[in-house]
Every structure is written in structure tokens, then in C-alpha cells.
C-alpha positions, -999 to +999 in steps of 0.1 A: +067-285-385+096-264-373+132-264-383+146-299-392+111-314-391+104-311-354+071-295-342+075-261-324+062-276-291+092-300-291+117-273-299+103-250-272+097-276-244+123-303-248+160-308-253+178-335-273+191-362-250+204-388-275+213-391-312+222-422-332+238-416-366+244-442-393+264-430-423+253-449-455+270-432-484+289-401-493+278-369-509+301-352-533+307-315-539+278-301-560+253-328-550+219-316-538+207-333-507+172-336-491+166-338-453+134-355-441+121-362-406+091-378-390+079-384-355+084-421-347+071-425-312+067-412-277+089-428-250+078-419-215+080-381-213+101-379-245+097-379-282+116-399-309+122-387-344+137-405-374+157-384-399+172-392-433+195-372-455+190-383-491+208-376-524+181-354-541+192-366-576+193-404-570+172-408-539+201-428-523+201-426-485+233-409-473+226-407-435+200-421-411+195-406-377+174-412-347+169-384-321+154-386-286+140-355-269+130-352-232 
């Protein structure tokens, strides 16, 4: 996987077309966070990825994102 969990072929051949963001909780100064991503589906000629930003200490979900690449 490339930066931010996207395979290199996506980064080189596609561009982001849409992003949905849902903020779930806040992070405070000094908190460690963890970013995870996984490929969710193919839509036509595009790819969809699901992303989460988690509090590394508690596991609490801070942000959920969905990106579409065409």
C-alpha cells in the first residue's frame, strides 16, 4: 500500500473525485492517533476506500471517511 493506504496504481492512475467525512470525537493535544484504510469496492471505473482515524490509546473512532477515485 502507498501513502494513506492507497495502492500505488490508484495514486498514479486516478484522482480523488469525492470525499465524505464524518467527525465522531475530538483528539486532544498530546493524543496519539492511528490512520487506517481499506479498499471497499470498485464503482464503474473508480475505486472506493474507507478510512478511519482512531485514538491510538483508547481505540475510539475520531473520524470516518469515504473517498472515491476515478
